[in-house]
N, C-alpha and C positions, 0 to 999 in steps of 0.2 A: 831718498826716495822720489821718484816723479809721480805726480798723481794721475791715476787714470781715469781718462773721460771716455765716457762710453756714446757713441753718434748713433743715434738710431734714426735711420731714414731709408725710403725705398728707392730714392733716386741716387746710384752710384756715383755721379759727377759730383752733387751734392756733395755727398759723404768725402769724396777725394779731396775736395777743396778746403773743406772743415778740417781734415786730417792735415794738410799742408801747413794749416795755420796754427793749428795745436801744437805740432811736433816742431814747429819752427820758435815756439815759445817754451820748448822743453817739457810738455805734456807728453804723457803716453795715451795715445788714442786706440780705441777698440770700436771696430766698426760693426753694425747690426743693421739687418733691413728691416726688422717690424718688431712690434712689441712682444710676441710670444717668445721670440730669442731673447731679448731684453730681461722679461721673466725668468727663463731658463736659466740665464748667465748669473742672475742672483742669486737663485735657488742653489745654485752650484757653489756658491759662496766665492766667485770670482771677484778680483778686484774690480772698484768701481767706487770713485771719489765724486762724480758728478755725471749727470746725463744732460746730452742735448737730444730732444725729444721732436721729432715732426709731428704735427697734429693730424695731417690727411696722409694715410696709409692704407693700403689694402688689406682686408682682415680686420685686426683688432685697430683701432683709431687712436691717435694719440692721448685724447681724453680718456678712453676707456683704460689704455694703460696705464696713464698716472693714476686714476682711480683704484686700480687694481695695485698698484705699487702701495700707495698710502695703507689700502686695506691689509695689506701683508706686512704692514709698519716696516716697509723700506724707506730710510729717513734722507737718502742722498738727495743733495739740491738739483732740481729739475729746472731746466731752460727749454722752453717749448718755440719750436720753429714753424713757422706759419706763412702762406704765401699771402694771406687775409688780413691785414690789421684791423678787422672791424673790431668794434668796441665789446660788442656780444662775446665774439671769441677770445678775446683778451681776459674778459672778467671770469668766462668758465674755466680757463685755464688756471687763473689765480685761485679761484675759489676750490678746484680740485688740488692745488698744494704745489703750484708751480711757483719757482721764485723769480724766474724774469721770462721774456718772451722776445724774440726776433722776429720781426717782418722780411723775408725774404726778397732779394738779394741783401746780404748784410755785409759790412765791411769787417776787415779782420778786427780792426782796433775795437770795434764794437764787441765783438766775440771774446776776443782776450780780457776787458774790461769786466764784462759782464762775470766771465768766468771767475777771474780773482775777487771779484765782490761777493759772488755767490759761495765762494770757498772760505772766503774770510768770514761770513755771517755763518756758514756751518761750523767753522772752528769755534767761533765766538761763543755759539750757544752750546758746544760740547763742554766748551772750559766752563760755563757758568753751572752747567749739569753737573760737573765734576765737583765745582767748589760747593755747591748747594748740598750735595751727598756727604760731602766732607764734613762740611758746618753741622748738618743734622746727625751725623753719626752712623751715616749709611751705607759708606763704601763697602763693597763686597769683592769678592776673588775675581768675578767678571770684569772690575776696573782695572786689575793689575795689567800690564804691559808685559807682553812676551808669551810666547807659545812654546818655548824650549822644553826640553825632558825635564832639567833641573827646575824650571819653575812649574812645571806640571806636578812634580813632586810634593814643592810646596803649598800648591792650591790643594792637592788632595789630603795632605796633613792638616791644614790650616782648617779646612770644613769639616773634617773631622773634630778637630776641637771646639769649633763653633758650636757643634751640638751640645754639649754640656758645659760647665762652668770649670772644668779641670783647669789647674793652674799651667800656663805657657810657659816655656823659656825659649825666647829666639835668639840664637848667636849666628855670628857672622861677621865678617870685616866692616869696618867702619865706612860708611856711604853705601851699603848694599840695599839699605831701604828696609831695616827691622821695623821702623814705625808704620809704614805703608802696609805691611804684613799684619802688623798688630790692629790695626784700623780694620782690615779686612775681616778679622777673626770677630772683632765687636761687632760690625756691620754685618756680619752673617749669623749672628748668634738670637737669641730671643732678647737679647740687651740692646738690640740696635734702634736708635732713637732716644738712647738714654745717655748719658754724660760718658764722654770719652776724655779722660784726663791724661796727660801726659807729663812725666816730670824726668828732667835729666839728672840724675842723683850725683854725678860728676860736676855738675855745675852749681851746686848749693854749698855756700860757704859751711864750714864743718858746725860753727856755732849755732847755725839756724835750721840744720837738718830736721831736728826735732820738731820744731815750731811750724816749718812749712810742711811736712808730711802729716803731722797729727793734730796740727792746730794748737792755739794758747787763748787764756783767758785775758782780757783787759787788765793790766798792773802785774799781771805774772813776772815780770821782768822790765828791765830799764829799757825805755822806748816801745813797751807794748801798751800803745794809748787805746788801741782799739782791739777787740774781740776777732780771733782769726780762726777759720772753719778748719782749715788744712784740707791738703789733697785728697785725704781717705773721704772727708765728708763730702767734699766737691764732686767724687766719682760715686757717692751712694747710688745704688740702684743701677750703675753700668760698670765701665771696666777703667781701671788704672794702669798705666804702663810705667813701669820703674825701668827707664831707660837708664845704661850704663849702672846697672845693679850692682857690679863688683866695686864701684866705687865709692860705697856708704861706709862709713866708719864701723869699726867693730861694734861699739856699745849700742849704735843705732840697729845694726843688726839683730842683736838680743831684743831691741823692741820690736822690730819689724815681725821675729818671729812669733812673739805674742799675739800681735794683731791678727796675723794669718791664722794662728791656733783657736784664738778665743772669738775673733769677728768682731772686737770693739776697739777703739782707741780712747787713750789717756789723754787730752789735751794738757800742754804746760798751765799748771796751775788750776786745773779744774778738779772738782771735789770728787768727780763720779766719771765713770768711763761712757762712751757713748758707743751705742752700737752701730755697725755700719756694714752695708752689705754690697762687697766690692768683688768683681772678678780681677783677679790679679794676672797681667801679662809682663813678664820681665824680658828685658833685650841686653845683651853684652856683647862685646869685641874681643873679650878675653876668655882664655880657657878657665872656666870656674873650677874645674877637676884639680887643674894645677894650684890653682890660687888656695883650694883647701888645702891640698897636700904642704902647701907654703905657709899656712897660718894665717893668709890676708882675708880667707873668708870662711863663715862658719860652716862646718859640715851639716849641721840639722838645717839650717838654712836652705843650704844648696840642695837636699832632697825635697824639701818642702817646695822649692821653687821648680826644680828639673822635673816636673812630673811628666808634662808632656812636651819635649824637645824639637823645636823645628830648626833646621839648619837652613840659613838664606845664602844661596851661593854667590861668588864674588862674579863679577862681571866678566871676566876672563872663562868663567866656566860656562858662559850662556852668552857666547858671541852672537849665534844667531838671532838674539833679541835686539842687538845693536841697531839694526834699522829702524825696528819698530820705535825704540826709546827716541832716537835722534829725530824721527819724524814728528815724535810727540812734542818734542822740546822745540823744534823749530816752529812746529805750528804755535805753540804757547807765546814765545818770546818773540814771534814775528808780529803777534797781535800786539802783546804788551809794548813794545818799540814802536809799532805803527810801520815795519820794513816790509816792503813787498818780496819777501825771502820764502822761497817755495820749496826748495831741495837741496839736496847734495849733489856734485857730479858723481861718476860712476868711480873717479878716481879718489875722491873724498871718501867715499862710504868706503871702499876696500881700506883705505889707511886708518880709517876708525876701526873697522871691524878686527884688524891685525894688531891695533894696539893693546896692551895689557891693562891699561887703565888701573895702576894701583891704588888710585882714590874711589875706584868703582863709580857707581851711578851718579853719584855728585861730582865728581871729577868731570863726566863727560856732559853733564847738565851744564856746568859753568863753562865748559868750553865751548859749548853751543852757544849759550848766551853771548860770551866775549865776541865769537864769530858774527853773531847777528847784528851785533852792534857795530862792528868794523866792515862788514863786507861791504861791496860796492856793486856787484850783480846780483841778479836772482837767485843764483846758485851758490852754495859755500863750496869754495875752493879748497885744496891742500894748504895752501900758504894762507888761510884764514884761521888755521891751528897751529901755529909757530911751534908750540910747546911739545906737538907731535910729530909734526913732520920735518921740524928744524929747517923750514923754508920762511922766507919774509916775504911779504906783499911787494910786487914789481914797482919800483919808483922809475917815474919817468926820467929820463935822462935832462940832468940841468942844462941850460944853454948859457955859458958864459959869454956875456958882452962886453968887449974891450973897446973902450971908446976911440973913435977914430974920426979923420977928418970926412966930411960928406962927401968929398969926390974919390974917398977910398972906398965907400960902403957899397958900391956896387962892383963888387971883385968878380973876378972869373968864374967862381963857384955859383954865384947868384944870376949872372948873365947864362951859365950853362942850364941852371934850374926854370929860367924863365923862358929859355928856348928849346926846352926839352932834350937838351944834348946831354944832360948829366944825369942823376940818379932819378929824378923827379919825374913822374909820366905825366903832371899835369903841366902843360905848357901857357907861359903868361902871353907871351910875344909870338906873333906869328911870322912866318918866312921872310916877310919885308921889315920885321923888327918893330910893326905895330901892335900894341896892346889887342888881343883876342876880345870878342864880346863876351859880357859875363854869363851869359846863357850858355856858351861854349866851354868855358873854363868848369862852371857848375857841373855842365854833363861830364866833363872828365872827371872832376872830384868825385861825384856820386859813384861812377864806374868804378874808379879806385878804392873806394869805400867799400862797396860790394864785393868786390875781390879781396881786399884786405879783411874783411870780418866774415867771410864765407855766406853772405847773402842773411847775415842775422840784422833783420831789421830795426830791432829794438837797439840794439848795440850801435847799428850806423846811424840812427837818428839821435842817439844819445852823444854820440863823438861830433856830428856835424853841428849840434846845439838846435835841432828844430824838433817840431812834433812829428810823429809817424804817420798821422793822415797827408802832411804836407810833404813827407818824403815818398809815401806811395805815390802823390800826384805828379811831384817832380820825376820819379822813375817812369811814370808813362809818358809824361811829356817828351823825356828825352829818348824814348824807344828802348827802355833798359828792362822792360818787365820781363823778358824770356832770361835776360842774365841774372835778374833776382829771384827766380822761380816762381815769376806771377803768369797767371794766365787770365784769359778773359772768359767769364763764366757766360 
């Protein structure tokens, strides 16, 4: 999904110029004439990832608009535009909550660099806030990604469960995010901020299950060199998630049932029981009712855990959430890997939405992580997801050079390319057979690159191996501004 940049400026020419720069960089531009229109757009919940705000406008000024934005708790990054670069103006804008500022007229490079920096800073703050909430046990259902009907049902059920200490059983396929739902239940309850302990029952060696869950005393068995509290005591006062609870051995199921009934644990080697106050949330990717029928799970424990069931939907059952999920993963992994990747192409998004994702959200997350690491451009292409698309990244055709005498090197194809008679539109020699000037060859090469890459200046600069500011200068020097879609302000 491309980022939506809202441009607020009363000058229509300035709006169109900025719009051209934004759309060339793959952003979606929304153009507004004043601050009141911006506030109305945000109140309506329309997309807005960043705001370019002119300071001097009729009616509500840019500074007044910015102050009103912050008073209404709109946290989108704001870059202010001003025709005067006075220090007082800049200080006022930054104090009011601006992220950056431009002094008009501004170069396209300055605009795009500032926007990318502001978006990265905003994404980083969001990630830090999410990590802090997770560490503090304050994740809520508002932090869950997705607005589909299936996720709406999960939210409604989870919020009801959070109002009490009722045991919750979260079921669903592997990778659907059962632990995320459990954390939201905990963070939405009156136990928020207290310990949230997750234990994967299927990953514990059978001989250590009792010790890890219930604890042990020093010297209670060979290797018990220290006292261990156990997961139940670690979660005392908070919530314990028993992930993959169906994998517990039958003898441990009996002891777990007693803990749930009595509210106390018996550490291995201890002389007395220890009282615990723990809210139990269980999760499983198996059909526990079938496991009970097959004798693999105790019926009494099943009824004890399955008091308030919540079904986490598979990703193929909530396809409309894939764009938002993909966008969150792109934002996170781009920050972690330091890659300037911001979006999916429309073809890639369609590919991901229509894939079944048997591994669910975990598979989508890993696929996007791999694509971020390997991608070459600012947008992820279908071939960046070879396991989904069946495509491989394009490989430049290798040039095989066969050693030959120097007098044979200048063959007819080279002569044709040099004189413009072959397929190459860039001539090296003039009509008299003399080498053309470097400026003339350079102009033809830039013209060819603009046509080849359809005016995408970032890609042209990368292919030519020059900076974008240098490219813009050379375009104007060679009179190619109209071909490149550039106009003089």
